[in-house]
A tleap script that builds the chain and sets N, CA, C and O, in Angstrom:
source leaprc.protein.ff14SB
mol = sequence {
  NMET HIE LYS ILE TYR ASN HIE LYS GLU LEU
  ALA SER ARG ILE LYS THR LEU ILE ARG ASP
  ASN ARG MET PHE ARG ASP ILE HIE PHE SER
  ARG GLU THR LEU ALA GLN GLU LEU ASP ILE
  SER PRO ALA ARG ILE SER THR ILE PHE LYS
  GLU GLU PHE GLY THR SER PHE TYR ASP TYR
  VAL ASN ARG GLN ARG VAL TYR HIE ALA ARG
  ARG LEU LEU LYS SER PRO ALA HIE LYS ASP
  ASP THR LEU GLU ASP ILE ALA ILE GLN SER
  GLY PHE CYS ASN ARG MET THR MET HIE ARG
  MET TYR LEU LYS VAL TYR ARG ILE THR PRO
  GLY GLU GLU ARG LYS ASN ASN LYS CGLU
}
set mol.1.N position { -23.324 -9.692 -16.621 }
set mol.1.CA position { -23.782 -9.532 -15.722 }
set mol.1.C position { -22.964 -10.013 -14.494 }
set mol.1.O position { -22.499 -11.150 -14.565 }
set mol.2.N position { -22.689 -9.136 -13.161 }
set mol.2.CA position { -22.065 -9.070 -12.463 }
set mol.2.C position { -22.009 -9.924 -11.092 }
set mol.2.O position { -23.147 -9.766 -10.649 }
set mol.3.N position { -21.444 -10.585 -10.352 }
set mol.3.CA position { -22.016 -11.085 -9.220 }
set mol.3.C position { -21.974 -10.041 -8.797 }
set mol.3.O position { -21.418 -8.997 -9.139 }
set mol.4.N position { -22.834 -10.450 -7.701 }
set mol.4.CA position { -22.920 -9.344 -6.293 }
set mol.4.C position { -22.389 -10.358 -5.487 }
set mol.4.O position { -22.869 -11.489 -5.410 }
set mol.5.N position { -21.035 -9.813 -4.664 }
set mol.5.CA position { -20.774 -10.001 -3.387 }
set mol.5.C position { -21.123 -9.889 -1.471 }
set mol.5.O position { -21.486 -8.811 -1.001 }
set mol.6.N position { -20.997 -10.771 -0.833 }
set mol.6.CA position { -21.170 -9.555 -0.170 }
set mol.6.C position { -19.723 -9.233 0.728 }
set mol.6.O position { -18.651 -9.776 0.463 }
set mol.7.N position { -19.917 -8.268 1.806 }
set mol.7.CA position { -19.131 -7.729 2.268 }
set mol.7.C position { -17.992 -8.897 3.028 }
set mol.7.O position { -16.931 -8.460 3.474 }
set mol.8.N position { -18.210 -9.894 3.092 }
set mol.8.CA position { -17.777 -11.038 3.966 }
set mol.8.C position { -16.936 -11.445 2.810 }
set mol.8.O position { -15.726 -11.217 2.839 }
set mol.9.N position { -17.523 -12.062 1.740 }
set mol.9.CA position { -16.710 -12.674 0.506 }
set mol.9.C position { -16.233 -11.137 0.072 }
set mol.9.O position { -15.064 -11.517 0.139 }
set mol.10.N position { -16.122 -9.974 -0.248 }
set mol.10.CA position { -15.304 -9.576 -0.658 }
set mol.10.C position { -13.982 -9.204 -0.211 }
set mol.10.O position { -12.871 -9.081 -0.727 }
set mol.11.N position { -14.518 -9.066 0.980 }
set mol.11.CA position { -13.204 -8.719 2.441 }
set mol.11.C position { -12.276 -10.199 2.215 }
set mol.11.O position { -11.047 -10.258 2.173 }
set mol.12.N position { -12.822 -10.851 2.143 }
set mol.12.CA position { -11.869 -12.241 1.430 }
set mol.12.C position { -11.224 -12.240 0.197 }
set mol.12.O position { -10.233 -12.961 0.083 }
set mol.13.N position { -11.575 -11.608 -0.693 }
set mol.13.CA position { -10.934 -11.768 -1.636 }
set mol.13.C position { -10.012 -10.240 -2.015 }
set mol.13.O position { -9.123 -10.172 -2.864 }
set mol.14.N position { -10.410 -9.302 -1.303 }
set mol.14.CA position { -9.392 -8.230 -0.847 }
set mol.14.C position { -8.475 -8.286 -0.193 }
set mol.14.O position { -7.438 -7.663 -0.425 }
set mol.15.N position { -8.661 -9.063 0.793 }
set mol.15.CA position { -6.501 -9.887 1.494 }
set mol.15.C position { -6.194 -10.309 0.465 }
set mol.15.O position { -5.415 -9.596 -0.168 }
set mol.16.N position { -6.586 -11.479 -0.114 }
set mol.16.CA position { -5.925 -12.047 -1.184 }
set mol.16.C position { -5.228 -11.079 -1.885 }
set mol.16.O position { -4.033 -10.792 -1.818 }
set mol.17.N position { -6.319 -10.496 -2.728 }
set mol.17.CA position { -5.576 -9.181 -3.531 }
set mol.17.C position { -4.274 -8.126 -2.851 }
set mol.17.O position { -3.122 -7.811 -3.149 }
set mol.18.N position { -4.865 -7.953 -2.211 }
set mol.18.CA position { -4.029 -7.048 -1.450 }
set mol.18.C position { -2.525 -7.492 -0.431 }
set mol.18.O position { -1.439 -6.987 -0.716 }
set mol.19.N position { -2.618 -8.128 0.328 }
set mol.19.CA position { -1.697 -9.447 0.550 }
set mol.19.C position { -1.227 -9.975 0.242 }
set mol.19.O position { -0.016 -9.789 0.367 }
set mol.20.N position { -1.787 -11.343 -0.577 }
set mol.20.CA position { -1.343 -12.674 -0.874 }
set mol.20.C position { -0.819 -12.240 -2.767 }
set mol.20.O position { 0.190 -12.736 -3.268 }
set mol.21.N position { -1.547 -11.474 -3.367 }
set mol.21.CA position { -0.797 -11.014 -4.761 }
set mol.21.C position { -0.058 -9.684 -4.057 }
set mol.21.O position { 0.950 -9.749 -4.761 }
set mol.22.N position { 0.047 -9.210 -3.705 }
set mol.22.CA position { 0.993 -8.314 -3.247 }
set mol.22.C position { 0.561 -6.754 -3.763 }
set mol.22.O position { 1.412 -6.117 -4.384 }
set mol.23.N position { -0.179 -6.413 -3.619 }
set mol.23.CA position { -1.113 -5.087 -4.904 }
set mol.23.C position { -0.203 -4.127 -3.865 }
set mol.23.O position { 0.500 -3.229 -4.327 }
set mol.24.N position { -0.253 -4.307 -2.894 }
set mol.24.CA position { 0.265 -2.786 -1.845 }
set mol.24.C position { 1.891 -2.296 -2.666 }
set mol.24.O position { 2.326 -1.147 -2.589 }
set mol.25.N position { 2.391 -3.086 -3.193 }
set mol.25.CA position { 3.997 -2.849 -3.426 }
set mol.25.C position { 3.818 -2.077 -4.668 }
set mol.25.O position { 4.797 -1.803 -5.363 }
set mol.26.N position { 2.370 -1.632 -5.058 }
set mol.26.CA position { 2.742 -0.898 -6.646 }
set mol.26.C position { 2.453 0.670 -5.913 }
set mol.26.O position { 1.405 0.831 -5.286 }
set mol.27.N position { 3.029 1.317 -5.987 }
set mol.27.CA position { 3.069 2.711 -5.596 }
set mol.27.C position { 2.064 3.233 -5.942 }
set mol.27.O position { 1.444 3.743 -5.008 }
set mol.28.N position { 1.428 3.374 -7.323 }
set mol.28.CA position { -0.011 3.655 -7.570 }
set mol.28.C position { -1.038 2.919 -7.548 }
set mol.28.O position { -1.979 3.100 -8.321 }
set mol.29.N position { -1.001 1.902 -6.583 }
set mol.29.CA position { -2.484 1.296 -6.087 }
set mol.29.C position { -3.148 2.121 -4.923 }
set mol.29.O position { -2.557 2.542 -3.929 }
set mol.30.N position { -4.169 2.241 -5.154 }
set mol.30.CA position { -5.577 2.919 -4.263 }
set mol.30.C position { -6.803 2.743 -4.333 }
set mol.30.O position { -6.974 2.253 -5.449 }
set mol.31.N position { -7.619 2.823 -3.911 }
set mol.31.CA position { -8.797 2.776 -3.837 }
set mol.31.C position { -9.538 2.450 -4.517 }
set mol.31.O position { -10.474 1.685 -4.289 }
set mol.32.N position { -9.096 3.275 -6.054 }
set mol.32.CA position { -9.822 3.229 -7.140 }
set mol.32.C position { -9.234 2.226 -7.880 }
set mol.32.O position { -10.084 1.815 -8.671 }
set mol.33.N position { -8.327 1.706 -7.994 }
set mol.33.CA position { -7.816 0.694 -8.666 }
set mol.33.C position { -8.087 -0.486 -8.187 }
set mol.33.O position { -7.953 -1.463 -8.924 }
set mol.34.N position { -8.601 -0.661 -6.623 }
set mol.34.CA position { -9.106 -1.741 -5.859 }
set mol.34.C position { -9.944 -1.666 -6.204 }
set mol.34.O position { -9.863 -2.792 -6.695 }
set mol.35.N position { -11.039 -1.309 -6.534 }
set mol.35.CA position { -12.750 -0.913 -6.823 }
set mol.35.C position { -12.477 -1.559 -8.236 }
set mol.35.O position { -12.890 -2.709 -8.383 }
set mol.36.N position { -11.786 -0.912 -9.365 }
set mol.36.CA position { -12.384 -1.566 -10.558 }
set mol.36.C position { -11.673 -2.871 -10.428 }
set mol.36.O position { -12.456 -3.769 -10.739 }
set mol.37.N position { -10.230 -3.440 -10.016 }
set mol.37.CA position { -10.213 -4.829 -9.674 }
set mol.37.C position { -11.432 -5.767 -9.658 }
set mol.37.O position { -11.612 -6.711 -10.427 }
set mol.38.N position { -12.175 -5.395 -8.748 }
set mol.38.CA position { -13.383 -6.159 -7.755 }
set mol.38.C position { -14.636 -5.454 -8.550 }
set mol.38.O position { -15.730 -5.770 -8.083 }
set mol.39.N position { -14.663 -4.711 -9.473 }
set mol.39.CA position { -16.055 -3.833 -10.218 }
set mol.39.C position { -17.114 -3.547 -9.047 }
set mol.39.O position { -18.327 -3.681 -9.209 }
set mol.40.N position { -16.519 -3.141 -7.859 }
set mol.40.CA position { -17.208 -2.471 -7.306 }
set mol.40.C position { -16.820 -0.508 -7.152 }
set mol.40.O position { -15.859 0.130 -7.582 }
set mol.41.N position { -17.859 -0.126 -6.480 }
set mol.41.CA position { -17.368 1.269 -6.184 }
set mol.41.C position { -16.509 1.479 -5.121 }
set mol.41.O position { -16.506 0.774 -4.112 }
set mol.42.N position { -15.740 2.477 -5.322 }
set mol.42.CA position { -14.777 2.867 -4.204 }
set mol.42.C position { -15.317 3.339 -2.935 }
set mol.42.O position { -14.753 3.446 -1.846 }
set mol.43.N position { -16.478 3.593 -3.268 }
set mol.43.CA position { -17.830 4.135 -1.422 }
set mol.43.C position { -17.575 2.654 -1.249 }
set mol.43.O position { -16.501 2.519 -0.663 }
set mol.44.N position { -18.004 1.762 -1.463 }
set mol.44.CA position { -17.869 0.412 -0.967 }
set mol.44.C position { -17.176 -0.205 -0.343 }
set mol.44.O position { -17.392 -0.740 0.744 }
set mol.45.N position { -16.139 -0.197 -1.056 }
set mol.45.CA position { -14.587 -0.506 -0.274 }
set mol.45.C position { -14.422 0.083 0.961 }
set mol.45.O position { -14.344 -0.490 2.048 }
set mol.46.N position { -14.365 1.486 0.684 }
set mol.46.CA position { -14.242 2.419 1.780 }
set mol.46.C position { -15.410 1.584 3.370 }
set mol.46.O position { -15.711 1.174 4.491 }
set mol.47.N position { -15.453 1.715 2.837 }
set mol.47.CA position { -17.748 0.690 3.318 }
set mol.47.C position { -17.017 -0.923 3.945 }
set mol.47.O position { -17.228 -1.168 5.133 }
set mol.48.N position { -16.558 -1.495 3.487 }
set mol.48.CA position { -16.246 -2.609 3.468 }
set mol.48.C position { -14.741 -2.655 4.759 }
set mol.48.O position { -14.367 -3.538 5.531 }
set mol.49.N position { -14.324 -1.528 4.526 }
set mol.49.CA position { -12.927 -1.839 4.840 }
set mol.49.C position { -13.234 -1.225 6.602 }
set mol.49.O position { -12.711 -1.900 7.488 }
set mol.50.N position { -13.725 -0.488 6.854 }
set mol.50.CA position { -14.673 0.041 7.893 }
set mol.50.C position { -15.581 -0.832 8.581 }
set mol.50.O position { -15.905 -0.563 9.737 }
set mol.51.N position { -16.224 -2.303 7.735 }
set mol.51.CA position { -16.559 -2.903 8.172 }
set mol.51.C position { -16.177 -3.973 9.181 }
set mol.51.O position { -16.352 -4.274 10.362 }
set mol.52.N position { -15.311 -4.548 7.636 }
set mol.52.CA position { -14.710 -5.982 7.858 }
set mol.52.C position { -13.304 -5.393 8.748 }
set mol.52.O position { -12.951 -6.322 9.473 }
set mol.53.N position { -12.520 -4.362 8.918 }
set mol.53.CA position { -11.196 -4.874 9.072 }
set mol.53.C position { -10.831 -3.727 9.958 }
set mol.53.O position { -9.782 -3.703 10.602 }
set mol.54.N position { -12.169 -2.311 9.977 }
set mol.54.CA position { -12.165 -1.895 11.001 }
set mol.54.C position { -11.284 -0.623 11.194 }
set mol.54.O position { -11.315 0.092 12.196 }
set mol.55.N position { -10.321 -0.398 9.859 }
set mol.55.CA position { -9.637 0.771 9.701 }
set mol.55.C position { -9.985 1.048 7.991 }
set mol.55.O position { -10.680 0.423 7.191 }
set mol.56.N position { -9.310 2.049 7.894 }
set mol.56.CA position { -9.413 2.419 6.298 }
set mol.56.C position { -8.415 2.107 5.290 }
set mol.56.O position { -7.236 1.962 5.610 }
set mol.57.N position { -8.774 2.008 4.221 }
set mol.57.CA position { -8.193 1.799 3.090 }
set mol.57.C position { -6.645 1.824 3.089 }
set mol.57.O position { -5.847 0.894 2.971 }
set mol.58.N position { -6.486 2.893 3.223 }
set mol.58.CA position { -4.795 3.242 3.175 }
set mol.58.C position { -4.435 3.038 4.408 }
set mol.58.O position { -3.366 2.440 4.280 }
set mol.59.N position { -4.734 3.204 6.019 }
set mol.59.CA position { -4.362 2.643 6.933 }
set mol.59.C position { -4.296 1.015 6.767 }
set mol.59.O position { -3.352 0.726 7.503 }
set mol.60.N position { -4.731 -0.069 6.265 }
set mol.60.CA position { -4.745 -0.971 6.203 }
set mol.60.C position { -3.570 -1.618 4.946 }
set mol.60.O position { -2.717 -2.488 5.119 }
set mol.61.N position { -3.909 -0.798 3.594 }
set mol.61.CA position { -2.350 -0.608 2.649 }
set mol.61.C position { -1.025 -0.557 3.548 }
set mol.61.O position { -0.076 -1.303 3.787 }
set mol.62.N position { -1.533 0.915 3.975 }
set mol.62.CA position { 0.405 1.355 4.682 }
set mol.62.C position { 0.733 0.035 5.657 }
set mol.62.O position { 1.898 -0.364 5.644 }
set mol.63.N position { 0.083 -0.432 6.223 }
set mol.63.CA position { 0.083 -1.599 6.883 }
set mol.63.C position { 1.053 -2.748 6.688 }
set mol.63.O position { 1.847 -3.295 7.453 }
set mol.64.N position { 0.643 -2.988 5.058 }
set mol.64.CA position { 0.852 -3.966 4.475 }
set mol.64.C position { 2.387 -3.588 4.360 }
set mol.64.O position { 3.334 -4.085 4.969 }
set mol.65.N position { 2.378 -2.397 3.248 }
set mol.65.CA position { 3.721 -2.102 3.304 }
set mol.65.C position { 5.473 -2.044 4.213 }
set mol.65.O position { 6.640 -2.423 4.117 }
set mol.66.N position { 4.150 -0.971 5.405 }
set mol.66.CA position { 5.712 -1.727 6.403 }
set mol.66.C position { 5.916 -2.812 7.197 }
set mol.66.O position { 6.738 -3.034 8.085 }
set mol.67.N position { 4.808 -3.611 6.611 }
set mol.67.CA position { 4.958 -4.793 7.650 }
set mol.67.C position { 6.343 -5.771 6.342 }
set mol.67.O position { 7.261 -6.460 6.786 }
set mol.68.N position { 6.044 -5.493 4.493 }
set mol.68.CA position { 6.687 -5.907 4.185 }
set mol.68.C position { 8.453 -4.941 4.258 }
set mol.68.O position { 9.446 -5.591 4.585 }
set mol.69.N position { 8.530 -4.038 4.054 }
set mol.69.CA position { 9.750 -3.237 4.526 }
set mol.69.C position { 10.428 -3.315 5.880 }
set mol.69.O position { 11.344 -2.544 6.170 }
set mol.70.N position { 9.889 -4.430 6.873 }
set mol.70.CA position { 10.361 -4.509 7.749 }
set mol.70.C position { 11.092 -5.582 7.227 }
set mol.70.O position { 12.315 -5.710 7.173 }
set mol.71.N position { 9.684 -6.785 6.623 }
set mol.71.CA position { 10.927 -7.912 5.920 }
set mol.71.C position { 11.903 -7.949 5.804 }
set mol.71.O position { 12.760 -8.568 6.434 }
set mol.72.N position { 12.001 -6.920 4.502 }
set mol.72.CA position { 13.426 -6.259 3.778 }
set mol.72.C position { 14.418 -5.928 4.813 }
set mol.72.O position { 15.337 -6.719 5.028 }
set mol.73.N position { 14.307 -4.766 5.512 }
set mol.73.CA position { 15.355 -4.359 6.513 }
set mol.73.C position { 15.807 -5.829 7.427 }
set mol.73.O position { 16.911 -5.834 7.972 }
set mol.74.N position { 15.225 -6.603 7.506 }
set mol.74.CA position { 15.666 -7.717 7.980 }
set mol.74.C position { 16.186 -9.162 7.358 }
set mol.74.O position { 16.553 -10.197 7.913 }
set mol.75.N position { 16.055 -8.770 5.903 }
set mol.75.CA position { 16.635 -10.158 5.174 }
set mol.75.C position { 18.078 -9.625 4.957 }
set mol.75.O position { 18.554 -8.631 4.408 }
set mol.76.N position { 18.466 -10.466 5.472 }
set mol.76.CA position { 20.376 -10.640 4.379 }
set mol.76.C position { 20.324 -10.333 2.816 }
set mol.76.O position { 21.129 -9.631 2.205 }
set mol.77.N position { 19.575 -10.784 2.460 }
set mol.77.CA position { 19.657 -10.149 1.102 }
set mol.77.C position { 19.357 -9.073 0.323 }
set mol.77.O position { 19.524 -9.029 -0.896 }
set mol.78.N position { 18.682 -7.740 1.371 }
set mol.78.CA position { 18.345 -6.436 1.225 }
set mol.78.C position { 19.559 -5.859 2.228 }
set mol.78.O position { 19.375 -4.723 2.664 }
set mol.79.N position { 20.253 -6.254 2.453 }
set mol.79.CA position { 21.472 -5.443 3.357 }
set mol.79.C position { 21.695 -4.455 2.881 }
set mol.79.O position { 21.307 -3.462 3.497 }
set mol.80.N position { 22.460 -4.245 1.493 }
set mol.80.CA position { 22.857 -3.516 0.484 }
set mol.80.C position { 21.655 -2.731 0.478 }
set mol.80.O position { 21.972 -1.878 1.307 }
set mol.81.N position { 20.522 -2.442 0.122 }
set mol.81.CA position { 19.350 -1.669 -0.364 }
set mol.81.C position { 19.355 -0.946 0.893 }
set mol.81.O position { 19.535 -1.235 2.076 }
set mol.82.N position { 18.929 0.758 -0.207 }
set mol.82.CA position { 19.442 2.151 0.497 }
set mol.82.C position { 17.858 2.153 1.286 }
set mol.82.O position { 17.163 1.172 1.024 }
set mol.83.N position { 17.348 3.051 2.096 }
set mol.83.CA position { 16.020 2.644 2.984 }
set mol.83.C position { 15.275 3.256 1.550 }
set mol.83.O position { 14.214 2.682 1.306 }
set mol.84.N position { 15.738 4.539 0.373 }
set mol.84.CA position { 14.833 4.738 -0.510 }
set mol.84.C position { 14.484 3.324 -1.015 }
set mol.84.O position { 13.323 2.915 -1.000 }
set mol.85.N position { 15.369 2.699 -1.397 }
set mol.85.CA position { 15.460 1.132 -2.527 }
set mol.85.C position { 14.128 0.015 -1.776 }
set mol.85.O position { 13.275 -0.620 -2.395 }
set mol.86.N position { 14.375 0.088 -0.088 }
set mol.86.CA position { 12.805 -0.171 0.606 }
set mol.86.C position { 11.743 -0.141 0.432 }
set mol.86.O position { 10.857 -0.970 0.223 }
set mol.87.N position { 11.870 1.628 0.584 }
set mol.87.CA position { 10.562 2.171 0.601 }
set mol.87.C position { 9.652 2.025 -0.961 }
set mol.87.O position { 8.428 2.034 -1.089 }
set mol.88.N position { 10.777 1.884 -2.122 }
set mol.88.CA position { 9.976 1.380 -3.409 }
set mol.88.C position { 9.564 0.259 -3.553 }
set mol.88.O position { 8.590 -0.133 -4.196 }
set mol.89.N position { 10.277 -0.278 -2.974 }
set mol.89.CA position { 10.330 -1.966 -3.228 }
set mol.89.C position { 8.947 -2.365 -2.099 }
set mol.89.O position { 8.493 -3.509 -2.103 }
set mol.90.N position { 8.213 -0.984 -0.910 }
set mol.90.CA position { 7.641 -1.643 -0.228 }
set mol.90.C position { 6.431 -0.781 -0.841 }
set mol.90.O position { 5.978 -0.073 0.058 }
set mol.91.N position { 5.795 -0.602 -1.965 }
set mol.91.CA position { 4.818 0.542 -2.472 }
set mol.91.C position { 4.792 2.124 -2.000 }
set mol.91.O position { 3.825 2.880 -2.093 }
set mol.92.N position { 6.237 2.469 -1.413 }
set mol.92.CA position { 5.881 3.736 -0.585 }
set mol.92.C position { 6.614 4.968 -2.050 }
set mol.92.O position { 7.600 4.741 -2.751 }
set mol.93.N position { 5.875 5.963 -2.082 }
set mol.93.CA position { 6.396 6.799 -2.845 }
set mol.93.C position { 7.677 6.926 -2.769 }
set mol.93.O position { 8.406 6.671 -3.727 }
set mol.94.N position { 8.035 7.264 -1.824 }
set mol.94.CA position { 9.297 7.958 -1.082 }
set mol.94.C position { 9.981 7.349 0.288 }
set mol.94.O position { 9.098 6.754 0.907 }
set mol.95.N position { 11.042 7.296 0.871 }
set mol.95.CA position { 11.441 7.360 2.372 }
set mol.95.C position { 11.098 8.150 3.145 }
set mol.95.O position { 10.725 7.867 4.283 }
set mol.96.N position { 11.164 9.404 2.626 }
set mol.96.CA position { 10.055 9.313 4.534 }
set mol.96.C position { 8.398 9.701 4.599 }
set mol.96.O position { 7.763 10.347 5.433 }
set mol.97.N position { 7.929 8.925 3.178 }
set mol.97.CA position { 6.556 8.183 3.596 }
set mol.97.C position { 7.100 6.894 4.552 }
set mol.97.O position { 6.975 6.880 5.777 }
set mol.98.N position { 7.577 6.075 3.949 }
set mol.98.CA position { 7.947 4.654 4.844 }
set mol.98.C position { 8.126 5.173 6.016 }
set mol.98.O position { 7.200 4.883 6.773 }
set mol.99.N position { 9.307 6.125 6.706 }
set mol.99.CA position { 9.558 6.374 7.672 }
set mol.99.C position { 8.249 6.676 9.250 }
set mol.99.O position { 7.935 6.243 10.359 }
set mol.100.N position { 7.934 7.711 8.237 }
set mol.100.CA position { 6.826 8.741 9.233 }
set mol.100.C position { 5.968 7.163 9.532 }
set mol.100.O position { 5.824 6.995 10.743 }
set mol.101.N position { 5.351 5.933 8.626 }
set mol.101.CA position { 4.348 5.119 8.607 }
set mol.101.C position { 4.854 3.831 9.600 }
set mol.101.O position { 4.214 2.908 10.103 }
set mol.102.N position { 6.030 4.126 9.641 }
set mol.102.CA position { 6.805 2.594 10.252 }
set mol.102.C position { 7.731 3.101 11.553 }
set mol.102.O position { 8.546 2.347 12.085 }
set mol.103.N position { 7.480 4.596 12.033 }
set mol.103.CA position { 7.826 5.134 13.164 }
set mol.103.C position { 6.085 5.254 14.005 }
set mol.103.O position { 5.934 5.617 15.172 }
set mol.104.N position { 4.641 4.743 12.805 }
set mol.104.CA position { 3.954 4.854 13.514 }
set mol.104.C position { 3.567 3.625 14.037 }
set mol.104.O position { 2.940 3.450 15.082 }
set mol.105.N position { 3.893 2.947 13.410 }
set mol.105.CA position { 3.349 1.632 14.081 }
set mol.105.C position { 4.404 0.388 14.512 }
set mol.105.O position { 3.931 -0.596 15.082 }
set mol.106.N position { 5.853 0.461 14.222 }
set mol.106.CA position { 6.885 0.081 15.333 }
set mol.106.C position { 7.354 1.234 16.594 }
set mol.106.O position { 7.921 0.992 17.659 }
set mol.107.N position { 7.024 2.176 16.197 }
set mol.107.CA position { 7.400 3.194 17.115 }
set mol.107.C position { 9.040 3.258 17.391 }
set mol.107.O position { 9.616 3.462 18.460 }
set mol.108.N position { 9.790 2.933 15.623 }
set mol.108.CA position { 11.329 3.134 15.952 }
set mol.108.C position { 11.196 3.266 14.299 }
set mol.108.O position { 10.334 2.744 13.593 }
set mol.109.N position { 12.220 4.054 13.918 }
set mol.109.CA position { 12.315 4.628 12.830 }
set mol.109.C position { 13.015 3.117 11.712 }
set mol.109.O position { 13.191 2.048 12.298 }
set mol.110.N position { 13.300 3.191 10.393 }
set mol.110.CA position { 13.763 1.780 9.737 }
set mol.110.C position { 14.934 2.633 9.728 }
set mol.110.O position { 15.853 1.814 9.731 }
set mol.111.N position { 15.300 3.453 9.722 }
set mol.111.CA position { 17.081 3.122 10.009 }
set mol.111.C position { 17.440 2.957 11.192 }
set mol.111.O position { 18.669 2.955 11.253 }
set mol.112.N position { 16.747 2.756 12.591 }
set mol.112.CA position { 17.050 2.875 13.423 }
set mol.112.C position { 16.689 1.127 13.554 }
set mol.112.O position { 17.303 0.688 14.526 }
set mol.113.N position { 15.849 -0.002 12.829 }
set mol.113.CA position { 15.655 -0.840 12.868 }
set mol.113.C position { 16.696 -1.426 12.081 }
set mol.113.O position { 17.102 -2.486 12.556 }
set mol.114.N position { 17.281 -1.041 10.968 }
set mol.114.CA position { 18.504 -1.724 10.699 }
set mol.114.C position { 19.529 -1.638 11.300 }
set mol.114.O position { 20.418 -2.316 10.784 }
set mol.115.N position { 19.856 -1.033 12.289 }
set mol.115.CA position { 21.051 -0.704 12.845 }
set mol.115.C position { 20.952 -1.580 14.144 }
set mol.115.O position { 22.018 -2.020 14.575 }
set mol.116.N position { 19.623 -1.931 14.918 }
set mol.116.CA position { 19.571 -2.881 15.483 }
set mol.116.C position { 19.360 -4.344 15.158 }
set mol.116.O position { 19.218 -5.232 15.998 }
set mol.117.N position { 19.356 -4.482 13.943 }
set mol.117.CA position { 19.185 -5.299 12.949 }
set mol.117.C position { 20.649 -5.711 12.639 }
set mol.117.O position { 20.818 -6.921 12.488 }
set mol.118.N position { 21.424 -5.138 12.553 }
set mol.118.CA position { 23.147 -5.384 12.422 }
set mol.118.C position { 23.597 -5.894 13.771 }
set mol.118.O position { 24.265 -6.925 13.686 }
set mol.119.N position { 23.430 -5.501 14.821 }
set mol.119.CA position { 23.745 -5.772 16.132 }
set mol.119.C position { 23.715 -7.363 16.653 }
set mol.119.O position { 23.992 -7.635 17.821 }
savepdb mol mol.pdb
quit
């Protein structure tokens, strides 16, 4: 028998799984994957995101990926990584998806971010 969690408890568990455990870095991570991990329906995942986070599952996950990409772009340890490498390490399926989401969040491209960081 599974414990029934309220939305606030689930939201806390979701944050831990996605942000702290960095599940977002898996390019195959999906709403369905998270639902299986929590033993709840994908529809309930969507409801929790809308009610507790005020955003969709995919917007939340992509923001976590963009935040991670920015950390990598600013890290001296990753200065020689290509933008494609940074994208994959951040959970994006390719450089162009990262580019589009990065521009949406920061209003600057990853390439411009890297260039500004070098200056």
